[in-house]
PDB file of N, CA, C and O in Angstrom:
ATOM      1  N   UNK A   1     112.602  85.987  78.503  1.00  0.00           N
ATOM      2  CA  UNK A   1     113.200  87.501  78.001  1.00  0.00           C
ATOM      3  C   UNK A   1     113.130  88.421  78.988  1.00  0.00           C
ATOM      4  O   UNK A   1     112.200  88.321  79.788  1.00  0.00           O
ATOM      5  N   UNK A   2     113.932  89.317  79.105  1.00  0.00           N
ATOM      6  CA  UNK A   2     114.159  90.772  80.072  1.00  0.00           C
ATOM      7  C   UNK A   2     112.983  91.709  79.764  1.00  0.00           C
ATOM      8  O   UNK A   2     112.491  92.311  80.719  1.00  0.00           O
ATOM      9  N   UNK A   3     112.396  91.930  78.329  1.00  0.00           N
ATOM     10  CA  UNK A   3     111.350  92.853  78.450  1.00  0.00           C
ATOM     11  C   UNK A   3     110.051  92.279  78.919  1.00  0.00           C
ATOM     12  O   UNK A   3     109.189  93.054  79.334  1.00  0.00           O
ATOM     13  N   UNK A   4     109.866  91.183  78.894  1.00  0.00           N
ATOM     14  CA  UNK A   4     108.953  90.469  79.709  1.00  0.00           C
ATOM     15  C   UNK A   4     109.053  90.739  80.859  1.00  0.00           C
ATOM     16  O   UNK A   4     108.143  91.378  81.389  1.00  0.00           O
ATOM     17  N   UNK A   5     110.281  90.305  81.666  1.00  0.00           N
ATOM     18  CA  UNK A   5     110.341  90.333  83.371  1.00  0.00           C
ATOM     19  C   UNK A   5     110.074  92.022  83.505  1.00  0.00           C
ATOM     20  O   UNK A   5     109.241  92.293  84.370  1.00  0.00           O
ATOM     21  N   UNK A   6     110.605  93.094  82.843  1.00  0.00           N
ATOM     22  CA  UNK A   6     110.235  94.242  82.973  1.00  0.00           C
ATOM     23  C   UNK A   6     109.052  94.945  83.306  1.00  0.00           C
ATOM     24  O   UNK A   6     108.712  95.766  84.158  1.00  0.00           O
ATOM     25  N   UNK A   7     108.407  94.194  82.103  1.00  0.00           N
ATOM     26  CA  UNK A   7     106.884  94.341  82.541  1.00  0.00           C
ATOM     27  C   UNK A   7     106.100  94.604  83.354  1.00  0.00           C
ATOM     28  O   UNK A   7     105.160  95.398  83.388  1.00  0.00           O
ATOM     29  N   UNK A   8     106.675  93.618  84.318  1.00  0.00           N
ATOM     30  CA  UNK A   8     105.969  93.367  85.342  1.00  0.00           C
ATOM     31  C   UNK A   8     106.871  93.469  86.994  1.00  0.00           C
ATOM     32  O   UNK A   8     106.605  92.809  87.998  1.00  0.00           O
ATOM     33  N   UNK A   9     107.854  94.403  86.847  1.00  0.00           N
ATOM     34  CA  UNK A   9     108.713  94.881  87.494  1.00  0.00           C
ATOM     35  C   UNK A   9     107.626  96.077  88.304  1.00  0.00           C
ATOM     36  O   UNK A   9     106.965  96.917  87.694  1.00  0.00           O
ATOM     37  N   UNK A  10     107.652  95.879  89.929  1.00  0.00           N
ATOM     38  CA  UNK A  10     107.057  96.961  90.583  1.00  0.00           C
ATOM     39  C   UNK A  10     108.089  98.340  90.218  1.00  0.00           C
ATOM     40  O   UNK A  10     109.310  98.482  90.274  1.00  0.00           O
ATOM     41  N   UNK A  11     106.789  99.399  89.761  1.00  0.00           N
ATOM     42  CA  UNK A  11     107.210 100.580  89.480  1.00  0.00           C
ATOM     43  C   UNK A  11     108.044 101.293  90.593  1.00  0.00           C
ATOM     44  O   UNK A  11     109.207 101.657  90.418  1.00  0.00           O
ATOM     45  N   UNK A  12     107.350 101.458  91.741  1.00  0.00           N
ATOM     46  CA  UNK A  12     108.222 102.003  93.043  1.00  0.00           C
ATOM     47  C   UNK A  12     109.833 101.265  93.433  1.00  0.00           C
ATOM     48  O   UNK A  12     110.803 101.892  93.860  1.00  0.00           O
ATOM     49  N   UNK A  13     109.790 100.188  93.226  1.00  0.00           N
ATOM     50  CA  UNK A  13     110.947  99.605  93.325  1.00  0.00           C
ATOM     51  C   UNK A  13     112.320 100.068  91.924  1.00  0.00           C
ATOM     52  O   UNK A  13     113.530 100.143  92.136  1.00  0.00           O
ATOM     53  N   UNK A  14     111.585 100.316  90.526  1.00  0.00           N
ATOM     54  CA  UNK A  14     112.565 100.638  89.626  1.00  0.00           C
ATOM     55  C   UNK A  14     113.040 102.261  89.829  1.00  0.00           C
ATOM     56  O   UNK A  14     114.037 102.935  89.568  1.00  0.00           O
ATOM     57  N   UNK A  15     111.795 102.454  90.416  1.00  0.00           N
ATOM     58  CA  UNK A  15     112.275 104.306  90.717  1.00  0.00           C
ATOM     59  C   UNK A  15     113.418 104.137  91.624  1.00  0.00           C
ATOM     60  O   UNK A  15     114.538 104.487  91.250  1.00  0.00           O
ATOM     61  N   UNK A  16     113.197 103.557  92.946  1.00  0.00           N
ATOM     62  CA  UNK A  16     114.332 103.428  93.830  1.00  0.00           C
ATOM     63  C   UNK A  16     115.239 103.007  93.708  1.00  0.00           C
ATOM     64  O   UNK A  16     116.054 103.142  94.620  1.00  0.00           O
ATOM     65  N   UNK A  17     115.581 102.307  92.581  1.00  0.00           N
ATOM     66  CA  UNK A  17     116.842 101.903  91.654  1.00  0.00           C
ATOM     67  C   UNK A  17     117.510 102.922  90.885  1.00  0.00           C
ATOM     68  O   UNK A  17     118.703 103.229  90.881  1.00  0.00           O
ATOM     69  N   UNK A  18     116.325 103.501  90.090  1.00  0.00           N
ATOM     70  CA  UNK A  18     117.777 104.584  89.293  1.00  0.00           C
ATOM     71  C   UNK A  18     117.686 106.009  89.999  1.00  0.00           C
ATOM     72  O   UNK A  18     118.358 106.859  89.416  1.00  0.00           O
ATOM     73  N   UNK A  19     116.993 106.465  91.142  1.00  0.00           N
ATOM     74  CA  UNK A  19     117.057 107.846  91.513  1.00  0.00           C
ATOM     75  C   UNK A  19     117.725 107.885  92.592  1.00  0.00           C
ATOM     76  O   UNK A  19     117.904 106.951  93.375  1.00  0.00           O
ATOM     77  N   UNK A  20     118.331 109.571  92.712  1.00  0.00           N
ATOM     78  CA  UNK A  20     119.633 109.539  93.552  1.00  0.00           C
ATOM     79  C   UNK A  20     118.505 109.686  95.293  1.00  0.00           C
ATOM     80  O   UNK A  20     118.995 109.375  96.379  1.00  0.00           O
ATOM     81  N   UNK A  21     117.069 110.190  95.152  1.00  0.00           N
ATOM     82  CA  UNK A  21     116.066 109.832  96.379  1.00  0.00           C
ATOM     83  C   UNK A  21     115.024 109.629  95.711  1.00  0.00           C
ATOM     84  O   UNK A  21     114.749 109.996  94.568  1.00  0.00           O
ATOM     85  N   UNK A  22     114.375 108.969  96.523  1.00  0.00           N
ATOM     86  CA  UNK A  22     112.981 108.619  96.206  1.00  0.00           C
ATOM     87  C   UNK A  22     112.207 108.259  97.789  1.00  0.00           C
ATOM     88  O   UNK A  22     112.560 107.436  98.633  1.00  0.00           O
ATOM     89  N   UNK A  23     111.280 109.014  97.800  1.00  0.00           N
ATOM     90  CA  UNK A  23     110.669 108.848  99.011  1.00  0.00           C
ATOM     91  C   UNK A  23     108.978 108.968  98.634  1.00  0.00           C
ATOM     92  O   UNK A  23     108.464 109.808  97.896  1.00  0.00           O
ATOM     93  N   UNK A  24     108.412 108.051  99.253  1.00  0.00           N
ATOM     94  CA  UNK A  24     107.111 107.591  99.242  1.00  0.00           C
ATOM     95  C   UNK A  24     106.088 108.947  99.916  1.00  0.00           C
ATOM     96  O   UNK A  24     106.676 109.199 100.968  1.00  0.00           O
ATOM     97  N   UNK A  25     105.234 109.630  99.852  1.00  0.00           N
ATOM     98  CA  UNK A  25     104.217 110.213 100.300  1.00  0.00           C
ATOM     99  C   UNK A  25     103.223 109.424 101.193  1.00  0.00           C
ATOM    100  O   UNK A  25     102.171 108.934 100.782  1.00  0.00           O
ATOM    101  N   UNK A  26     103.633 109.370 102.323  1.00  0.00           N
ATOM    102  CA  UNK A  26     102.580 108.769 103.478  1.00  0.00           C
ATOM    103  C   UNK A  26     101.576 109.318 103.801  1.00  0.00           C
ATOM    104  O   UNK A  26     100.777 108.738 104.536  1.00  0.00           O
ATOM    105  N   UNK A  27     101.334 110.663 103.309  1.00  0.00           N
ATOM    106  CA  UNK A  27      99.799 111.670 103.423  1.00  0.00           C
ATOM    107  C   UNK A  27      99.163 111.358 102.014  1.00  0.00           C
ATOM    108  O   UNK A  27      98.206 112.086 101.749  1.00  0.00           O
ATOM    109  N   UNK A  28      99.520 110.368 100.995  1.00  0.00           N
ATOM    110  CA  UNK A  28      98.776 110.313  99.851  1.00  0.00           C
ATOM    111  C   UNK A  28      97.816 109.562 100.145  1.00  0.00           C
ATOM    112  O   UNK A  28      98.103 108.497 100.692  1.00  0.00           O
ATOM    113  N   UNK A  29      96.371 109.882  99.874  1.00  0.00           N
ATOM    114  CA  UNK A  29      95.347 109.168  99.602  1.00  0.00           C
ATOM    115  C   UNK A  29      94.848 108.994  98.608  1.00  0.00           C
ATOM    116  O   UNK A  29      94.201 109.923  98.124  1.00  0.00           O
ATOM    117  N   UNK A  30      94.948 107.764  97.922  1.00  0.00           N
ATOM    118  CA  UNK A  30      94.638 107.598  96.474  1.00  0.00           C
ATOM    119  C   UNK A  30      93.131 107.230  95.985  1.00  0.00           C
ATOM    120  O   UNK A  30      92.788 106.114  96.376  1.00  0.00           O
ATOM    121  N   UNK A  31      92.227 107.873  95.270  1.00  0.00           N
ATOM    122  CA  UNK A  31      91.036 108.225  94.916  1.00  0.00           C
ATOM    123  C   UNK A  31      90.861 106.942  94.420  1.00  0.00           C
ATOM    124  O   UNK A  31      90.032 106.273  95.037  1.00  0.00           O
ATOM    125  N   UNK A  32      91.501 106.320  93.318  1.00  0.00           N
ATOM    126  CA  UNK A  32      90.838 105.257  92.570  1.00  0.00           C
ATOM    127  C   UNK A  32      91.141 103.864  93.336  1.00  0.00           C
ATOM    128  O   UNK A  32      90.440 103.186  94.087  1.00  0.00           O
ATOM    129  N   UNK A  33      92.593 103.689  92.805  1.00  0.00           N
ATOM    130  CA  UNK A  33      92.926 102.420  93.109  1.00  0.00           C
ATOM    131  C   UNK A  33      93.722 102.420  94.665  1.00  0.00           C
ATOM    132  O   UNK A  33      94.593 103.283  94.763  1.00  0.00           O
ATOM    133  N   UNK A  34      93.501 101.514  95.919  1.00  0.00           N
ATOM    134  CA  UNK A  34      94.070 101.503  97.055  1.00  0.00           C
ATOM    135  C   UNK A  34      95.529 101.324  97.203  1.00  0.00           C
ATOM    136  O   UNK A  34      96.214 101.622  98.181  1.00  0.00           O
ATOM    137  N   UNK A  35      95.994 100.663  95.814  1.00  0.00           N
ATOM    138  CA  UNK A  35      97.139 100.305  95.979  1.00  0.00           C
ATOM    139  C   UNK A  35      97.780 101.409  94.914  1.00  0.00           C
ATOM    140  O   UNK A  35      98.899 100.972  94.646  1.00  0.00           O
ATOM    141  N   UNK A  36      97.599 102.425  94.323  1.00  0.00           N
ATOM    142  CA  UNK A  36      98.205 103.434  94.014  1.00  0.00           C
ATOM    143  C   UNK A  36      99.276 104.203  95.468  1.00  0.00           C
ATOM    144  O   UNK A  36      98.671 104.355  96.529  1.00  0.00           O
ATOM    145  N   UNK A  37     100.332 104.503  95.435  1.00  0.00           N
ATOM    146  CA  UNK A  37     101.094 105.270  96.006  1.00  0.00           C
ATOM    147  C   UNK A  37     102.074 106.428  95.532  1.00  0.00           C
ATOM    148  O   UNK A  37     102.586 106.181  94.440  1.00  0.00           O
ATOM    149  N   UNK A  38     102.367 107.364  95.977  1.00  0.00           N
ATOM    150  CA  UNK A  38     102.621 108.849  95.515  1.00  0.00           C
ATOM    151  C   UNK A  38     104.299 108.985  96.063  1.00  0.00           C
ATOM    152  O   UNK A  38     104.750 108.864  97.202  1.00  0.00           O
ATOM    153  N   UNK A  39     104.894 109.242  94.952  1.00  0.00           N
ATOM    154  CA  UNK A  39     106.400 109.421  95.432  1.00  0.00           C
ATOM    155  C   UNK A  39     107.059 110.746  95.087  1.00  0.00           C
ATOM    156  O   UNK A  39     106.332 111.466  94.403  1.00  0.00           O
ATOM    157  N   UNK A  40     108.190 111.226  95.371  1.00  0.00           N
ATOM    158  CA  UNK A  40     108.809 112.027  95.064  1.00  0.00           C
ATOM    159  C   UNK A  40     110.333 111.818  95.111  1.00  0.00           C
ATOM    160  O   UNK A  40     111.024 111.473  96.070  1.00  0.00           O
ATOM    161  N   UNK A  41     110.796 112.191  93.488  1.00  0.00           N
ATOM    162  CA  UNK A  41     111.898 111.559  93.127  1.00  0.00           C
ATOM    163  C   UNK A  41     112.836 112.642  92.615  1.00  0.00           C
ATOM    164  O   UNK A  41     112.405 113.720  92.208  1.00  0.00           O
ATOM    165  N   UNK A  42     114.257 112.301  92.646  1.00  0.00           N
ATOM    166  CA  UNK A  42     115.049 113.291  92.175  1.00  0.00           C
ATOM    167  C   UNK A  42     116.280 112.354  91.278  1.00  0.00           C
ATOM    168  O   UNK A  42     117.193 111.648  91.706  1.00  0.00           O
ATOM    169  N   UNK A  43     115.899 112.661  89.997  1.00  0.00           N
ATOM    170  CA  UNK A  43     116.918 111.623  88.675  1.00  0.00           C
ATOM    171  C   UNK A  43     117.985 112.945  88.191  1.00  0.00           C
ATOM    172  O   UNK A  43     117.761 114.126  87.929  1.00  0.00           O
ATOM    173  N   UNK A  44     118.819 112.389  88.209  1.00  0.00           N
ATOM    174  CA  UNK A  44     119.666 113.616  87.192  1.00  0.00           C
ATOM    175  C   UNK A  44     119.687 115.189  87.742  1.00  0.00           C
ATOM    176  O   UNK A  44     120.029 116.132  87.029  1.00  0.00           O
ATOM    177  N   UNK A  45     119.380 115.279  88.747  1.00  0.00           N
ATOM    178  CA  UNK A  45     119.511 116.438  89.567  1.00  0.00           C
ATOM    179  C   UNK A  45     118.057 117.260  89.276  1.00  0.00           C
ATOM    180  O   UNK A  45     117.983 118.425  89.669  1.00  0.00           O
ATOM    181  N   UNK A  46     116.726 116.549  88.477  1.00  0.00           N
ATOM    182  CA  UNK A  46     115.424 117.264  88.306  1.00  0.00           C
ATOM    183  C   UNK A  46     114.549 116.303  89.353  1.00  0.00           C
ATOM    184  O   UNK A  46     114.881 115.145  89.609  1.00  0.00           O
ATOM    185  N   UNK A  47     113.418 116.945  89.897  1.00  0.00           N
ATOM    186  CA  UNK A  47     112.281 116.328  90.506  1.00  0.00           C
ATOM    187  C   UNK A  47     111.267 115.963  89.925  1.00  0.00           C
ATOM    188  O   UNK A  47     110.851 116.564  88.936  1.00  0.00           O
ATOM    189  N   UNK A  48     110.569 114.716  90.520  1.00  0.00           N
ATOM    190  CA  UNK A  48     109.295 114.463  89.667  1.00  0.00           C
ATOM    191  C   UNK A  48     108.882 114.148  90.680  1.00  0.00           C
ATOM    192  O   UNK A  48     109.534 113.871  91.687  1.00  0.00           O
ATOM    193  N   UNK A  49     107.282 114.151  90.489  1.00  0.00           N
ATOM    194  CA  UNK A  49     106.380 113.316  91.384  1.00  0.00           C
ATOM    195  C   UNK A  49     105.480 112.253  90.363  1.00  0.00           C
ATOM    196  O   UNK A  49     105.004 112.554  89.269  1.00  0.00           O
ATOM    197  N   UNK A  50     105.396 110.930  91.051  1.00  0.00           N
ATOM    198  CA  UNK A  50     105.031 109.882  90.151  1.00  0.00           C
ATOM    199  C   UNK A  50     104.008 109.363  91.095  1.00  0.00           C
ATOM    200  O   UNK A  50     103.924 109.886  92.206  1.00  0.00           O
ATOM    201  N   UNK A  51     103.102 108.234  90.709  1.00  0.00           N
ATOM    202  CA  UNK A  51     101.780 107.629  91.209  1.00  0.00           C
ATOM    203  C   UNK A  51     102.720 106.590  90.749  1.00  0.00           C
ATOM    204  O   UNK A  51     103.530 106.726  89.832  1.00  0.00           O
ATOM    205  N   UNK A  52     102.505 105.363  91.596  1.00  0.00           N
ATOM    206  CA  UNK A  52     102.905 103.909  91.131  1.00  0.00           C
ATOM    207  C   UNK A  52     101.804 103.060  91.728  1.00  0.00           C
ATOM    208  O   UNK A  52     101.301 103.214  92.840  1.00  0.00           O
ATOM    209  N   UNK A  53     101.489 102.094  90.781  1.00  0.00           N
ATOM    210  CA  UNK A  53     100.524 101.203  91.051  1.00  0.00           C
ATOM    211  C   UNK A  53     100.980 100.086  90.495  1.00  0.00           C
ATOM    212  O   UNK A  53     100.978 100.038  89.265  1.00  0.00           O
ATOM    213  N   UNK A  54     101.439  99.016  91.210  1.00  0.00           N
ATOM    214  CA  UNK A  54     102.034  97.804  90.709  1.00  0.00           C
ATOM    215  C   UNK A  54     102.917  97.859  89.727  1.00  0.00           C
ATOM    216  O   UNK A  54     103.911  98.488  90.090  1.00  0.00           O
ATOM    217  N   UNK A  55     102.983  97.483  88.671  1.00  0.00           N
ATOM    218  CA  UNK A  55     104.060  97.831  87.602  1.00  0.00           C
ATOM    219  C   UNK A  55     103.642  98.948  86.607  1.00  0.00           C
ATOM    220  O   UNK A  55     104.040  99.087  85.451  1.00  0.00           O
ATOM    221  N   UNK A  56     102.733  99.737  87.312  1.00  0.00           N
ATOM    222  CA  UNK A  56     102.554 100.884  86.335  1.00  0.00           C
ATOM    223  C   UNK A  56     102.680 102.273  87.170  1.00  0.00           C
ATOM    224  O   UNK A  56     102.488 102.524  88.359  1.00  0.00           O
ATOM    225  N   UNK A  57     103.101 103.119  86.006  1.00  0.00           N
ATOM    226  CA  UNK A  57     103.443 104.665  86.953  1.00  0.00           C
ATOM    227  C   UNK A  57     102.861 105.588  85.774  1.00  0.00           C
ATOM    228  O   UNK A  57     102.603 105.306  84.604  1.00  0.00           O
ATOM    229  N   UNK A  58     102.729 106.952  86.591  1.00  0.00           N
ATOM    230  CA  UNK A  58     102.341 108.324  86.110  1.00  0.00           C
ATOM    231  C   UNK A  58     103.068 109.296  86.590  1.00  0.00           C
ATOM    232  O   UNK A  58     103.019 109.661  87.764  1.00  0.00           O
ATOM    233  N   UNK A  59     104.008 109.927  85.460  1.00  0.00           N
ATOM    234  CA  UNK A  59     104.461 111.285  85.896  1.00  0.00           C
ATOM    235  C   UNK A  59     103.551 112.309  85.880  1.00  0.00           C
ATOM    236  O   UNK A  59     103.161 112.794  84.818  1.00  0.00           O
ATOM    237  N   UNK A  60     103.010 112.850  87.413  1.00  0.00           N
ATOM    238  CA  UNK A  60     102.204 113.484  87.599  1.00  0.00           C
ATOM    239  C   UNK A  60     102.591 115.153  86.587  1.00  0.00           C
ATOM    240  O   UNK A  60     101.746 115.594  85.809  1.00  0.00           O
ATOM    241  N   UNK A  61     103.410 115.579  86.717  1.00  0.00           N
ATOM    242  CA  UNK A  61     103.658 116.618  85.448  1.00  0.00           C
ATOM    243  C   UNK A  61     103.804 116.752  84.220  1.00  0.00           C
ATOM    244  O   UNK A  61     103.854 117.846  83.658  1.00  0.00           O
ATOM    245  N   UNK A  62     103.896 115.551  83.611  1.00  0.00           N
ATOM    246  CA  UNK A  62     103.744 115.552  82.491  1.00  0.00           C
ATOM    247  C   UNK A  62     102.717 114.869  81.953  1.00  0.00           C
ATOM    248  O   UNK A  62     102.496 114.833  80.742  1.00  0.00           O
ATOM    249  N   UNK A  63     102.065 114.319  82.785  1.00  0.00           N
ATOM    250  CA  UNK A  63     100.710 112.804  82.456  1.00  0.00           C
ATOM    251  C   UNK A  63     101.600 111.730  81.320  1.00  0.00           C
ATOM    252  O   UNK A  63     101.124 111.420  80.228  1.00  0.00           O
ATOM    253  N   UNK A  64     102.856 111.287  81.778  1.00  0.00           N
ATOM    254  CA  UNK A  64     103.767 110.151  80.974  1.00  0.00           C
ATOM    255  C   UNK A  64     103.511 109.260  82.050  1.00  0.00           C
ATOM    256  O   UNK A  64     103.607 109.436  83.264  1.00  0.00           O
ATOM    257  N   UNK A  65     103.051 107.941  81.160  1.00  0.00           N
ATOM    258  CA  UNK A  65     102.928 106.919  81.901  1.00  0.00           C
ATOM    259  C   UNK A  65     103.715 105.493  81.577  1.00  0.00           C
ATOM    260  O   UNK A  65     104.467 105.427  80.605  1.00  0.00           O
ATOM    261  N   UNK A  66     103.515 104.460  82.372  1.00  0.00           N
ATOM    262  CA  UNK A  66     104.201 103.073  81.027  1.00  0.00           C
ATOM    263  C   UNK A  66     104.533 102.328  82.546  1.00  0.00           C
ATOM    264  O   UNK A  66     103.911 102.646  83.560  1.00  0.00           O
ATOM    265  N   UNK A  67     105.652 101.251  82.532  1.00  0.00           N
ATOM    266  CA  UNK A  67     106.153 100.361  83.027  1.00  0.00           C
ATOM    267  C   UNK A  67     107.940 100.996  82.728  1.00  0.00           C
ATOM    268  O   UNK A  67     108.397 101.906  82.037  1.00  0.00           O
ATOM    269  N   UNK A  68     108.569  99.938  83.676  1.00  0.00           N
ATOM    270  CA  UNK A  68     110.374 100.349  83.702  1.00  0.00           C
ATOM    271  C   UNK A  68     110.814 100.670  82.978  1.00  0.00           C
ATOM    272  O   UNK A  68     111.708 101.487  83.197  1.00  0.00           O
ATOM    273  N   UNK A  69     110.514 100.267  81.550  1.00  0.00           N
ATOM    274  CA  UNK A  69     111.513 101.034  80.461  1.00  0.00           C
ATOM    275  C   UNK A  69     111.493 102.590  80.371  1.00  0.00           C
ATOM    276  O   UNK A  69     112.349 103.472  80.298  1.00  0.00           O
ATOM    277  N   UNK A  70     109.590 102.506  80.423  1.00  0.00           N
ATOM    278  CA  UNK A  70     109.510 103.713  80.188  1.00  0.00           C
ATOM    279  C   UNK A  70     109.879 105.044  81.074  1.00  0.00           C
ATOM    280  O   UNK A  70     110.158 106.204  80.770  1.00  0.00           O
ATOM    281  N   UNK A  71     109.735 104.259  82.442  1.00  0.00           N
ATOM    282  CA  UNK A  71     109.941 105.286  83.382  1.00  0.00           C
ATOM    283  C   UNK A  71     111.535 105.533  83.611  1.00  0.00           C
ATOM    284  O   UNK A  71     111.817 106.577  84.199  1.00  0.00           O
ATOM    285  N   UNK A  72     112.697 104.616  83.177  1.00  0.00           N
ATOM    286  CA  UNK A  72     113.856 104.871  82.590  1.00  0.00           C
ATOM    287  C   UNK A  72     114.158 106.007  81.786  1.00  0.00           C
ATOM    288  O   UNK A  72     114.827 107.000  82.068  1.00  0.00           O
ATOM    289  N   UNK A  73     113.282 105.561  80.264  1.00  0.00           N
ATOM    290  CA  UNK A  73     113.333 106.412  79.596  1.00  0.00           C
ATOM    291  C   UNK A  73     113.215 107.811  79.530  1.00  0.00           C
ATOM    292  O   UNK A  73     113.977 108.568  78.929  1.00  0.00           O
ATOM    293  N   UNK A  74     111.750 108.254  80.486  1.00  0.00           N
ATOM    294  CA  UNK A  74     111.432 109.531  80.501  1.00  0.00           C
ATOM    295  C   UNK A  74     112.321 109.816  81.785  1.00  0.00           C
ATOM    296  O   UNK A  74     112.907 110.886  81.621  1.00  0.00           O
ATOM    297  N   UNK A  75     112.550 109.376  82.705  1.00  0.00           N
ATOM    298  CA  UNK A  75     113.162 110.363  84.168  1.00  0.00           C
ATOM    299  C   UNK A  75     114.692 110.652  83.772  1.00  0.00           C
ATOM    300  O   UNK A  75     115.224 111.722  84.070  1.00  0.00           O
ATOM    301  N   UNK A  76     115.302 109.731  83.148  1.00  0.00           N
ATOM    302  CA  UNK A  76     116.771 109.537  82.611  1.00  0.00           C
ATOM    303  C   UNK A  76     117.050 110.179  81.377  1.00  0.00           C
ATOM    304  O   UNK A  76     118.219 110.392  81.055  1.00  0.00           O
ATOM    305  N   UNK A  77     116.110 110.504  80.664  1.00  0.00           N
ATOM    306  CA  UNK A  77     115.780 111.208  79.444  1.00  0.00           C
ATOM    307  C   UNK A  77     116.946 110.194  78.297  1.00  0.00           C
ATOM    308  O   UNK A  77     117.933 110.772  77.843  1.00  0.00           O
ATOM    309  N   UNK A  78     116.726 108.936  77.992  1.00  0.00           N
ATOM    310  CA  UNK A  78     117.106 108.154  77.451  1.00  0.00           C
ATOM    311  C   UNK A  78     116.723 107.031  75.876  1.00  0.00           C
ATOM    312  O   UNK A  78     115.508 106.844  75.813  1.00  0.00           O
ATOM    313  N   UNK A  79     117.167 106.626  75.209  1.00  0.00           N
ATOM    314  CA  UNK A  79     116.365 105.679  74.328  1.00  0.00           C
ATOM    315  C   UNK A  79     115.926 104.527  75.009  1.00  0.00           C
ATOM    316  O   UNK A  79     116.216 104.219  76.165  1.00  0.00           O
ATOM    317  N   UNK A  80     115.236 103.933  74.252  1.00  0.00           N
ATOM    318  CA  UNK A  80     114.992 102.188  74.765  1.00  0.00           C
ATOM    319  C   UNK A  80     116.478 101.565  74.999  1.00  0.00           C
ATOM    320  O   UNK A  80     116.824 101.118  76.093  1.00  0.00           O
ATOM    321  N   UNK A  81     117.294 101.583  73.885  1.00  0.00           N
ATOM    322  CA  UNK A  81     118.335 101.084  74.162  1.00  0.00           C
ATOM    323  C   UNK A  81     119.124 101.117  75.417  1.00  0.00           C
ATOM    324  O   UNK A  81     119.479 100.152  76.094  1.00  0.00           O
ATOM    325  N   UNK A  82     119.295 102.100  75.578  1.00  0.00           N
ATOM    326  CA  UNK A  82     120.068 103.113  76.795  1.00  0.00           C
ATOM    327  C   UNK A  82     119.182 102.683  77.769  1.00  0.00           C
ATOM    328  O   UNK A  82     119.777 102.157  78.710  1.00  0.00           O
ATOM    329  N   UNK A  83     118.009 102.715  77.885  1.00  0.00           N
ATOM    330  CA  UNK A  83     116.792 102.560  79.252  1.00  0.00           C
ATOM    331  C   UNK A  83     117.196 100.611  79.471  1.00  0.00           C
ATOM    332  O   UNK A  83     117.564 100.079  80.518  1.00  0.00           O
ATOM    333  N   UNK A  84     117.006 100.047  78.359  1.00  0.00           N
ATOM    334  CA  UNK A  84     117.591  98.707  78.333  1.00  0.00           C
ATOM    335  C   UNK A  84     118.695  98.170  79.288  1.00  0.00           C
ATOM    336  O   UNK A  84     118.543  97.359  80.202  1.00  0.00           O
ATOM    337  N   UNK A  85     119.846  98.794  78.885  1.00  0.00           N
ATOM    338  CA  UNK A  85     121.352  98.676  79.637  1.00  0.00           C
ATOM    339  C   UNK A  85     121.168  99.143  80.938  1.00  0.00           C
ATOM    340  O   UNK A  85     121.710  98.519  81.850  1.00  0.00           O
ATOM    341  N   UNK A  86     120.390 100.290  81.221  1.00  0.00           N
ATOM    342  CA  UNK A  86     120.591 100.693  82.686  1.00  0.00           C
ATOM    343  C   UNK A  86     119.724  99.669  83.619  1.00  0.00           C
ATOM    344  O   UNK A  86     120.072  99.255  84.725  1.00  0.00           O
ATOM    345  N   UNK A  87     118.543  99.360  82.940  1.00  0.00           N
ATOM    346  CA  UNK A  87     117.949  97.990  83.920  1.00  0.00           C
ATOM    347  C   UNK A  87     118.749  96.835  84.162  1.00  0.00           C
ATOM    348  O   UNK A  87     118.877  96.350  85.286  1.00  0.00           O
ATOM    349  N   UNK A  88     119.479  96.227  82.776  1.00  0.00           N
ATOM    350  CA  UNK A  88     120.358  95.043  82.771  1.00  0.00           C
ATOM    351  C   UNK A  88     121.785  95.735  83.882  1.00  0.00           C
ATOM    352  O   UNK A  88     122.166  95.106  84.869  1.00  0.00           O
ATOM    353  N   UNK A  89     122.247  96.751  83.569  1.00  0.00           N
ATOM    354  CA  UNK A  89     123.244  97.178  84.586  1.00  0.00           C
ATOM    355  C   UNK A  89     122.733  97.234  86.217  1.00  0.00           C
ATOM    356  O   UNK A  89     123.594  97.095  87.086  1.00  0.00           O
ATOM    357  N   UNK A  90     121.324  97.440  86.602  1.00  0.00           N
ATOM    358  CA  UNK A  90     121.130  97.356  88.037  1.00  0.00           C
ATOM    359  C   UNK A  90     120.523  95.787  88.338  1.00  0.00           C
ATOM    360  O   UNK A  90     119.831  95.344  89.254  1.00  0.00           O
ATOM    361  N   UNK A  91     120.881  95.411  87.605  1.00  0.00           N
ATOM    362  CA  UNK A  91     120.100  93.708  87.886  1.00  0.00           C
ATOM    363  C   UNK A  91     118.625  93.660  88.000  1.00  0.00           C
ATOM    364  O   UNK A  91     118.155  92.703  88.615  1.00  0.00           O
ATOM    365  N   UNK A  92     117.908  94.450  87.557  1.00  0.00           N
ATOM    366  CA  UNK A  92     116.333  94.284  87.538  1.00  0.00           C
ATOM    367  C   UNK A  92     115.914  93.567  85.959  1.00  0.00           C
ATOM    368  O   UNK A  92     114.738  93.330  85.681  1.00  0.00           O
TER     369      UNK A  92
END
């Protein structure tokens, strides 16, 4: 099932696939989990800063987190069905 697969997708990979611009912050020093990376991205002309740890993410300015579907819903401002369609269209 696609939903199960989306729950396991790497958040940074999803971010790169849906954004016009995404760059990892090489100077970022994680505090809790050494696998956490910080990204600066632009989606729909809006800039975001996100923390990604495996399949999970956190949008820092809104304190909104989740997985791939949540990422698409929040950054692209769409509902669940549209987010699922976007992930499918991108081959994720």
